[in-house]
ZAMARGU-4260 file (C-alpha; in steps of 0.2 Angstrom, whole numbers, plus 5000, padded with zeros to 4 digits):
<rodrens>
0) 5231/4740/4301 | 5243/4729/4311 | 5242/4739/4327 | 5224/4737/4329 | 5227/4718/4331
5) 5234/4721/4348 | 5222/4725/4363 | 5235/4736/4371 | 5237/4748/4357 | 5219/4755/4360
10) 5226/4768/4372 | 5240/4780/4369 | 5242/4785/4387 | 5250/4776/4402 | 5237/4769/4415
15) 5240/4764/4433 | 5246/4747/4437 | 5233/4734/4439 | 5235/4722/4454 | 5226/4705/4451
20) 5223/4695/4466 | 5218/4677/4463 | 5205/4669/4475 | 5216/4654/4480 | 5233/4661/4486
25) 5239/4643/4489 | 5240/4639/4471 | 5242/4657/4463 | 5254/4671/4468 | 5249/4689/4467
30) 5253/4696/4450 | 5256/4714/4445 | 5252/4719/4427 | 5262/4734/4423 | 5255/4747/4410
35) 5264/4747/4393 | 5279/4758/4391 | 5281/4770/4376 | 5293/4757/4369 | 5279/4744/4369
40) 5269/4756/4358 | 5282/4757/4345 | 5280/4746/4330 | 5292/4740/4316 | 5288/4742/4298
45) 5281/4724/4299 | 5268/4729/4312 | 5278/4720/4326 | 5282/4729/4342 | 5300/4734/4344
50) 5302/4728/4362 | 5293/4720/4376 | 5287/4705/4366 | 5289/4693/4380 | 5283/4705/4393
55) 5267/4709/4383 | 5264/4690/4379 | 5265/4687/4398 | 5252/4701/4402 | 5241/4694/4389
60) 5243/4676/4396 | 5238/4683/4413 | 5223/4692/4407 | 5217/4676/4398 | 5220/4667/4414
65) 5210/4679/4424 | 5195/4677/4411 | 5197/4659/4412 | 5196/4660/4431 | 5180/4671/4430
70) 5172/4658/4418 | 5176/4644/4430 | 5168/4654/4444 | 5152/4656/4433 | 5152/4638/4430
75) 5154/4634/4448 | 5139/4645/4452 | 5129/4637/4439 | 5134/4620/4446 | 5130/4625/4464
80) 5113/4632/4458 | 5110/4615/4450 | 5115/4605/4466 | 5104/4617/4476 | 5089/4614/4465
85) 5093/4595/4466 | 5093/4596/4485 | 5077/4605/4485 | 5069/4592/4475 | 5076/4578/4486
90) 5070/4586/4502 | 5052/4589/4495 | 5051/4571/4489 | 5057/4565/4506 | 5045/4575/4515
95) 5030/4567/4506 | 5020/4583/4503 | 5014/4580/4486 | 4998/4584/4477 | 4993/4566/4477
100) 4995/4566/4496 | 4982/4579/4498 | 4966/4571/4503 | 4955/4587/4502 | 4959/4590/4483
105) 4944/4592/4472 | 4951/4579/4460 | 4946/4561/4461 | 4962/4550/4464 | 4957/4538/4449
110) 4955/4553/4437 | 4971/4560/4443 | 4980/4544/4440 | 4973/4542/4423 | 4978/4560/4418
115) 4995/4558/4426 | 4998/4542/4417 | 4995/4549/4400 | 5007/4563/4404 | 5020/4550/4410
120) 5018/4540/4394 | 5022/4556/4384 | 5037/4560/4395 | 5045/4542/4393 | 5041/4542/4375
125) 5049/4559/4372 | 5065/4553/4382 | 5066/4538/4371 | 5064/4548/4355 | 5077/4560/4361
130) 5090/4547/4363 | 5085/4540/4346 | 5086/4557/4338 | 5103/4561/4346 | 5110/4545/4339
135) 5103/4548/4322 | 5110/4566/4323 | 5128/4560/4326 | 5127/4548/4312 | 5123/4562/4300
140) 5104/4562/4299 | 5102/4581/4301 | 5083/4583/4298 | 5075/4599/4302 | 5057/4604/4300
145) 5058/4614/4284 | 5071/4603/4275 | 5070/4584/4275 | 5084/4575/4266 | 5071/4564/4257
150) 5083/4558/4243 | 5095/4552/4256 | 5080/4544/4265 | 5074/4535/4249 | 5091/4529/4245
155) 5092/4520/4262 | 5075/4512/4260 | 5080/4506/4243 | 5083/4487/4243 | 5099/4489/4233
160) 5107/4502/4245 | 5120/4496/4258 | 5115/4502/4275 | 5118/4499/4293 | 5105/4492/4305
165) 5103/4509/4313 | 5100/4517/4296 | 5087/4505/4292 | 5078/4506/4308 | 5079/4525/4308
170) 5074/4527/4290 | 5058/4516/4293 | 5054/4527/4308 | 5055/4542/4297 | 5043/4534/4285
175) 5031/4529/4299 | 5031/4547/4304 | 5028/4554/4287 | 5014/4542/4283 | 5005/4539/4299
180) 5010/4550/4313 | 5012/4567/4305 | 4995/4569/4297 | 4984/4567/4312 | 4995/4577/4323
185) 4995/4591/4310 | 4976/4590/4308 | 4975/4592/4327 | 4987/4606/4327 | 4977/4615/4313
190) 4961/4613/4323 | 4969/4620/4339 | 4976/4635/4328 | 4959/4639/4321 | 4951/4638/4339
195) 4966/4649/4345 | 4962/4662/4332 | 4944/4662/4335 | 4947/4665/4354 | 4960/4678/4350
200) 4948/4687/4339 | 4935/4687/4353 | 4948/4694/4365 | 4952/4708/4352 | 4934/4712/4350
205) 4931/4713/4369 | 4946/4725/4370 | 4940/4736/4356 | 4923/4737/4365 | 4932/4742/4381
210) 4941/4755/4371 | 4925/4762/4364 | 4917/4763/4381 | 4932/4773/4387 | 4932/4784/4372
215) 4913/4788/4373 | 4914/4788/4392 | 4899/4776/4393 | 4894/4770/4410 | 4877/4766/4419
220) 4869/4781/4426 | 4856/4779/4440 | 4841/4790/4440 | 4841/4793/4459 | 4854/4806/4465
225) 4864/4801/4480 | 4856/4808/4496 | 4865/4812/4512 | 4856/4803/4527 | 4860/4817/4539
230) 4852/4830/4528 | 4835/4824/4533 | 4828/4822/4515 | 4813/4811/4516 | 4812/4809/4497
235) 4828/4799/4496 | 4827/4781/4489 | 4831/4770/4503 | 4822/4753/4500 | 4824/4738/4512
240) 4840/4729/4510 | 4845/4712/4517 | 4864/4709/4518 | 4871/4691/4518 | 4888/4685/4523
245) 4890/4667/4520 | 4906/4659/4528 | 4913/4643/4533 | 4928/4641/4545 | 4933/4659/4540
250) 4941/4663/4557 | 4955/4673/4548 | 4943/4686/4540 | 4927/4686/4549 | 4930/4702/4560
255) 4934/4713/4545 | 4919/4708/4535 | 4907/4710/4549 | 4914/4727/4554 | 4913/4733/4536
260) 4895/4728/4533 | 4890/4735/4551 | 4896/4752/4545 | 4886/4753/4529 | 4879/4770/4527
265) 4860/4765/4526 | 4845/4768/4537 | 4845/4756/4552 | 4827/4752/4550 | 4829/4747/4532
270) 4844/4736/4534 | 4846/4718/4541 | 4863/4709/4541 | 4863/4690/4541 | 4879/4681/4546
275) 4877/4664/4538 | 4890/4653/4547 | 4892/4635/4540 | 4908/4632/4551 | 4910/4614/4558
280) 4923/4620/4570 | 4915/4624/4587 | 4929/4637/4592 | 4926/4647/4575 | 4907/4646/4578
285) 4909/4653/4596 | 4921/4667/4589 | 4909/4673/4575 | 4894/4672/4587 | 4903/4683/4600
290) 4907/4695/4586 | 4889/4697/4581 | 4883/4699/4599 | 4896/4713/4601 | 4890/4722/4586
295) 4872/4720/4592 | 4876/4728/4608 | 4883/4743/4598 | 4866/4745/4589 | 4869/4735/4573
300) 4854/4726/4566 | 4863/4709/4564 | 4858/4691/4566 | 4868/4675/4567 | 4862/4659/4558
305) 4870/4642/4559 | 4863/4627/4550 | 4862/4610/4558 | 4861/4601/4541 | 4875/4608/4530
310) 4870/4602/4513 | 4873/4611/4497 | 4889/4621/4502 | 4886/4640/4498 | 4871/4638/4488
315) 4862/4628/4502 | 4867/4641/4514 | 4860/4655/4504 | 4844/4645/4500 | 4841/4641/4519
320) 4843/4660/4523 | 4831/4665/4510 | 4818/4654/4517 | 4817/4664/4533 | 4800/4672/4535
325) 4806/4690/4538 | 4815/4690/4521 | 4798/4694/4512 | 4799/4711/4521 | 4815/4715/4510
330) 4816/4721/4492 | 4835/4718/4489 | 4849/4707/4495 | 4867/4711/4495 | 4879/4697/4496
335) 4897/4697/4502 | 4910/4683/4504 | 4919/4682/4521 | 4935/4691/4515 | 4925/4706/4506
340) 4925/4723/4514 | 4912/4735/4506 | 4915/4754/4509 | 4901/4763/4519 | 4894/4770/4503
345) 4892/4754/4494 | 4873/4753/4495 | 4871/4771/4491 | 4881/4768/4474 | 4872/4752/4469
350) 4854/4751/4475 | 4849/4768/4467 | 4851/4760/4450 | 4836/4749/4453 | 4824/4764/4455
355) 4811/4765/4440 | 4820/4750/4432 | 4809/4735/4435 | 4819/4724/4422 | 4835/4726/4432
360) 4839/4711/4442 | 4857/4712/4447 | 4870/4726/4450 | 4888/4720/4451 | 4903/4729/4458
365) 4921/4725/4453 | 4934/4718/4465 | 4949/4727/4472 | 4963/4717/4481 | 4972/4721/4497
370) 4986/4710/4494 | 4989/4712/4475 | 5008/4715/4477 | 5011/4702/4490 | 5020/4690/4479
375) 5022/4685/4460 | 5007/4674/4461 | 4995/4688/4467 | 5003/4700/4454 | 4999/4687/4440
380) 4981/4684/4447 | 4978/4703/4446 | 4981/4703/4427 | 4968/4690/4424 | 4955/4698/4436
385) 4958/4715/4430 | 4955/4710/4412 | 4939/4700/4418 | 4931/4714/4426 | 4936/4729/4416
390) 4935/4721/4399 | 4924/4706/4400 | 4911/4711/4413 | 4910/4729/4408 | 4908/4726/4389
395) 4895/4712/4391 | 4886/4723/4404 | 4885/4738/4392 | 4881/4730/4376 | 4872/4714/4381
400) 4865/4718/4399 | 4872/4700/4404 | 4887/4693/4412 | 4891/4680/4425 | 4887/4685/4443
405) 4903/4684/4453 | 4895/4677/4468 | 4899/4692/4479 | 4900/4711/4480 | 4883/4711/4471
410) 4865/4717/4474 | 4850/4706/4468 | 4832/4711/4467 | 4824/4697/4478 | 4810/4696/4465
415) 4822/4691/4452 | 4830/4678/4462 | 4813/4670/4466 | 4807/4672/4448 | 4823/4662/4442
420) 4820/4648/4454 | 4831/4653/4468 | 4848/4646/4473 | 4851/4628/4467 | 4864/4616/4474
425) 4867/4607/4458 | 4884/4614/4453 | 4899/4622/4462 | 4896/4639/4453 | 4879/4643/4460
430) 4882/4662/4456 | 4884/4658/4437 | 4869/4646/4438 | 4857/4659/4445 | 4864/4672/4433
435) 4860/4661/4418 | 4843/4657/4424 | 4839/4675/4427 | 4845/4680/4410 | 4834/4666/4402
440) 4819/4674/4411 | 4823/4691/4404 | 4831/4700/4418 | 4845/4713/4415 | 4861/4716/4423
445) 4872/4731/4426 | 4891/4731/4430 | 4898/4746/4439 | 4917/4747/4435 | 4919/4762/4446
450) 4912/4754/4462 | 4925/4743/4470 | 4924/4731/4485 | 4940/4725/4493 | 4945/4707/4495
455) 4959/4695/4496 | 4968/4685/4483 | 4975/4667/4486 | 4993/4669/4491 | 4998/4650/4489
460) 4998/4640/4473 | 4989/4626/4482 | 4974/4638/4487 | 4974/4646/4469 | 4974/4629/4461
465) 4959/4623/4471 | 4950/4639/4467 | 4953/4637/4448 | 4948/4619/4448 | 4931/4624/4455
470) 4929/4639/4444 | 4933/4629/4428 | 4924/4613/4433 | 4908/4621/4438 | 4904/4630/4422
475) 4905/4613/4412 | 4893/4605/4424 | 4881/4620/4422 | 4883/4619/4403 | 4877/4601/4403
480) 4862/4605/4414 | 4857/4622/4406 | 4858/4617/4388 | 4840/4611/4386 | 4833/4626/4395
485) 4843/4638/4384 | 4837/4630/4368 | 4819/4630/4375 | 4820/4648/4381 | 4810/4662/4373
490) 4825/4674/4371 | 4831/4679/4354 | 4842/4668/4343 | 4856/4681/4345 | 4856/4679/4364
495) 4855/4660/4363 | 4870/4660/4352 | 4880/4672/4363 | 4877/4662/4379 | 4880/4645/4371
500) 4895/4649/4360 | 4903/4664/4368 | 4899/4662/4386 | 4901/4644/4388 | 4910/4636/4374
505) 4923/4649/4369 | 4927/4656/4386 | 4925/4641/4397 | 4929/4626/4386 | 4939/4631/4371
510) 4952/4642/4380 | 4958/4628/4392 | 4957/4615/4379 | 4968/4623/4365 | 4980/4631/4378
515) 4984/4614/4386 | 4983/4604/4369 | 4993/4616/4358 | 5007/4622/4369 | 5009/4607/4381
520) 5006/4592/4370 | 5006/4596/4351 | 5021/4608/4352 | 5033/4596/4361 | 5027/4582/4350
525) 5031/4592/4334 | 5049/4592/4339 | 5050/4573/4338 | 5039/4572/4323 | 5045/4587/4313
530) 5035/4583/4298 | 5020/4591/4308 | 5024/4610/4311 | 5018/4624/4321 | 5022/4641/4313
535) 5032/4654/4322 | 5018/4666/4323 | 5007/4653/4333 | 5021/4650/4345 | 5027/4667/4348
540) 5018/4682/4340 | 5000/4679/4343 | 5002/4673/4361 | 5013/4689/4365 | 4999/4700/4357
545) 4985/4692/4367 | 4996/4693/4383 | 4998/4712/4379 | 4980/4714/4377 | 4976/4705/4393
550) 4988/4716/4402 | 4981/4733/4396 | 4969/4735/4410 | 4983/4733/4423 | 4997/4743/4415
555) 5008/4743/4431 | 5009/4724/4428 | 5018/4726/4411 | 5035/4720/4417 | 5026/4703/4421
560) 5020/4700/4403 | 5032/4686/4400 | 5029/4677/4417 | 5010/4679/4414 | 5011/4671/4397
565) 5021/4656/4404 | 5011/4655/4420 | 4994/4654/4410 | 5000/4640/4400 | 5006/4631/4416
570) 4989/4633/4424 | 4981/4626/4408 | 4985/4608/4416 | 4973/4612/4430 | 4960/4620/4420
575) 4960/4607/4407 | 4958/4593/4420 | 4944/4603/4429 | 4935/4606/4412 | 4935/4588/4408
580) 4930/4583/4425 | 4915/4594/4425 | 4910/4591/4407 | 4909/4572/4409 | 4905/4572/4428
585) 4922/4563/4432 | 4929/4563/4449 | 4923/4574/4464 | 4917/4588/4453 | 4904/4593/4465
590) 4915/4595/4480 | 4918/4613/4487 | 4935/4617/4495 | 4935/4634/4504 | 4949/4645/4497
595) 4962/4648/4511 | 4963/4666/4517 | 4977/4674/4526 | 4968/4688/4534 | 4983/4700/4531
600) 4971/4715/4531 | 4961/4711/4547 | 4971/4721/4560 | 4975/4737/4549 | 4958/4739/4541
605) 4949/4736/4558 | 4960/4748/4567 | 4958/4762/4554 | 4939/4759/4553 | 4937/4762/4572
610) 4950/4776/4573 | 4942/4786/4559 | 4925/4785/4569 | 4930/4790/4587 | 4912/4795/4591
615) 4900/4781/4596 | 4891/4779/4579 | 4881/4765/4572 | 4892/4749/4572 | 4908/4756/4580
620) 4918/4745/4591 | 4930/4756/4599 | 4929/4749/4617 | 4934/4732/4610 | 4949/4737/4599
625) 4962/4732/4611 | 4954/4715/4613 | 4954/4713/4595 | 4972/4718/4593 | 4977/4706/4607
630) 4967/4692/4599 | 4975/4695/4582 | 4992/4695/4589 | 4989/4678/4598 | 4982/4671/4581
635) 4998/4677/4572 | 5009/4669/4586 | 5000/4653/4585 | 5001/4653/4566 | 5020/4657/4566
640) 5023/4641/4577 | 5014/4630/4564 | 5026/4622/4552 | 5024/4627/4534 | 5030/4617/4519
645) 5029/4617/4500 | 5021/4603/4490 | 5027/4594/4474 | 5015/4594/4460 | 5018/4579/4450
650) 5009/4583/4434 | 5017/4600/4432 | 5034/4592/4436 | 5031/4578/4423 | 5026/4591/4410
655) 5042/4602/4414 | 5053/4587/4410 | 5043/4584/4394 | 5045/4602/4388 | 5063/4602/4393
660) 5066/4586/4383 | 5057/4593/4368 | 5068/4609/4369 | 5084/4599/4369 | 5077/4590/4353
665) 5073/4607/4345 | 5092/4611/4345 | 5095/4596/4333 | 5084/4604/4320 | 5089/4622/4324
670) 5072/4629/4328 | 5077/4644/4338 | 5060/4652/4343 | 5053/4634/4347 | 5068/4631/4358
675) 5067/4646/4368 | 5048/4644/4371 | 5050/4626/4376 | 5064/4630/4387 | 5056/4644/4397
680) 5039/4635/4397 | 5048/4620/4404 | 5056/4631/4418 | 5039/4638/4422 | 5032/4621/4424
685) 5047/4616/4435 | 5045/4631/4446 | 5026/4628/4449 | 5029/4609/4451 | 5041/4613/4465
690) 5029/4625/4472 | 5042/4640/4471 | 5028/4652/4467 | 5017/4660/4480 | 5018/4657/4499
695) 5021/4641/4508 | 5006/4632/4515 | 5002/4625/4533
</rodrens>
């Protein structure tokens, strides 16, 4: 009906007058919009209001003017955001803090240059093609992926057809795409899709295995009941245990780790703590040595060791410690990194699993994190690590008795270490190396999902990137070195297939390869070569499903499922580069960069540890609490005076512009889901490239 055509006819009652104040009183006066009168609501037979035509038109004009003003304000905010982002980029570039300026990076400059050059070639090529495609679009070449106007194309390529120079050039370019570029690109895409599906099937099977474990309530059960030390029960199982804490310039966290291991609930005569300090800073060495002396005076059985010749990084440090003559008096060794804080009952929950189980070589506990909610970066890391421990480690431990040692929060049978050849310095993943060699010798592993050990997550992208480079470069080095031993080993064909295909190839090589190649190279290239296509389910549905499965062990992180998917694809650049570096021994693949710690939990954990034990017990340090607090306060003050900055990561920024360029091209062919994926993935690369995720670094 006619009255419904007018916005003021929606209400039949009078409303209060609305006063609209424009933001700039110099150009606009204050206007009062009066509510419509009863006469205004009366209509003629033709549907036209009887009176107030001019007044109502004037009101409508002001309302439209107000909406236009709001729209202009929105555009202004977008423009200001754009200029702010441009200003951030300009300041970061001017400061000179780029990833290429980082001399401690694990990547060789020549390798980085080649990798970066390849990405730049793709970027400039995509920009050139985007300009070419836009020109073709405005000349009527509306080619989309599902419908190519081949009849129009062949008419232009006919020698009798009359065509412009641009039409001739573009038609030949399309023919080159169809004949020469699309087939190999489509073949590579299909290979990546197959690898993607295989890896997704592996994730699904792991999740089903985890569900089965939860449903059946399967978990390792030790044969020895826990015994209270104060009960005086002489029949308790308390074998000799050596505790090792390897560290290197860990002045932010050494106090909390030493305090934690000195308060382990275990007979003093059966426990020895080794502080294996590889620090090259004299001040740090002095602080750690003083801390050890302080705990020795409190009755802790603890020794300080510092190597003169610091070869082999962590593996060399552990190997040197195991060569001490008194090690032969101990049956087990528990290893903790410098930022790990085991609970007092850690040994009582892990060591009893070894009793009457001579084939057991390793008991591994899971990690928990004191700073998991610190920022977006730590929240995303939590998703990955929760899946790794609760799904991968637990399923492999229950069904295969094998998984990769995590390098810390684990207890080894010293006989198993010696039988497997001990610690070797041949890779940067000495923990995975010893686990593989022990598995080939027939030793079994147990993973305890209900025993946790607190530690710290990297809070800056720079620290996280270096950690991930080591974690993905090392396995490829190890795979090259272990392959002959795996083939010659006496384990079953099934176990050989598992360790070669699943443990190394699928989870360490294929995952970073297809993630980077499929979503960062092939997908944007299909926008410029639409004859090669990626189905919507590859771009959207399967990745979303896999991300959902990954996030199940950390249900509180469900709101971060989309950032997690985008961030994992962003990290594929670092992981792919590290994987290639380790596999082909390119660059500084054997360098070890210690992950930067913040030590946020030092004061709180140390204070609570002492306050909960007011009496003088073994390992307490109550008289020195005020000194510790004062020292921590001074460290925080010194740290606050240090200037912090962000870096610019050129590879991530280059890929950001590549993906954003491809998203602009996808609009020409109306590929909706591809556009949104490329747009948000490009924004993700942009945020990471500008180091806008995580904390600043010193």
